[in-house]
C-alpha angles and dihedrals in degrees: 000000000000119000108209091171096060095094092047092050090050092051091050093048092047092051091051096045097252099105093112096053113095111233120201124197121256128203110283130226134234094290134069090264119118128203133207129186123217113233122219138032097334111058121204140148123231113209113201109196112167106214091218092067105016102038123223119332090212089107091058091053093045095047091045089056091046091052094046089054088058092054092254126134113252113158115274111246109230096180138353140194103182094175091060096033103246130136127177107207142183111269114233092190130229101304100106114160095253093055094045093050091047087057097042118015091190089074094065099091096047094044093049090047089055091049091051089050086058089052091052092048090056094043091052093052130084105276117262120251093258135126122286118253098187132160097289093045092048093052092045090052089065090070088092090074091055094043101044114012093048115352112228135189115268090251096052092045094049092049090052092047090048092051090050092049091048090052092048096047098086089060097056095126132146106316122234135189117278124189084209102204091060104152140124097274092055094049121082128193113234103181096180091066127079132245117333089352086077088078113077113209128213140171097030099135091109093057115151141176108256146129111330092237095062102094092042090055089047090053098044100037094051113172091204103050139024118254112194119250090232093053092044093048096047092044091051093049093046090048093052092047093049093051093044095245130153105259096220095046092047092048088054091049092047095055094044094048086050090053091049094048096047093046087057092046091052088059094043094052092047091049093048090057099042102038105022101040095242103127093162088080088068087068089068095050095089087056092049090049091051092051091045092052093047092057094040087059090065098117100239088056096058094111094047089046091055093047095048096042090052091066105024113070126213113264096260119179090258093051092048091051090053089052090053093060111094121230132189115283110255 
């Protein structure tokens, strides 16, 4: 595969004094960003985010500054060229929560407790100056499922989106900042730091102001790893108690926000395969579907479950194979 950004990366590293450090590629994420790790005595991560496909990384810089102001651990930014789309960042290492728990399952409760403390710290703060992701925006974002996972007519899609918005409307409370992709692979353990600073935060450039439950849902309804029902239930109850929320109402909100999030992810993963040549994301779709159905079976969502399942098919082997076939970007 050609690398038409190699020369630009070299020029950036030369200008910042890192030209002599060998950088090796790391596994990328669901975007067009690429990551490289400096080898040797001075660790760093190079983020390569072409503005033409990734947009400006100004939001990453601004949110990193916001989180640092709350005493949280966002990567330090050693150098930046926002016009070209390069950031040189502090390297948190390889101890993300998912990897640590895979090696020692007994760490799960303590690590997740630390992550939830981070959520509370952000929720207790003045919201960040980021875009609003309110009820109407959340409902509209589900259109990806009806455009890419199973294309629907405009009428059917709008009816489904309207039903989702109606279901979300009772929870349109004061919005708070969400880091949005708040899950075990984006959280790193930094044991030499104190308190909530022990949790290293990544992939927060898409932060929004939205329902306060959003990051808890992201953490506990993880599409990449199983979180036990016991841990999820106890964490949800403790979260509601700490924030002074009615337990029943918060449980309803939690399940509905999980449905909204995983509908959107169904569409994202299908689009990544078909339009961005990343078919491995299709392998995660059965997990997303299982989580989606579990939350749709929350009794107050029975009507919404019937409406969605009437137009969204299960991810059968044949359907998954169709999703793996690339198609021209539209």
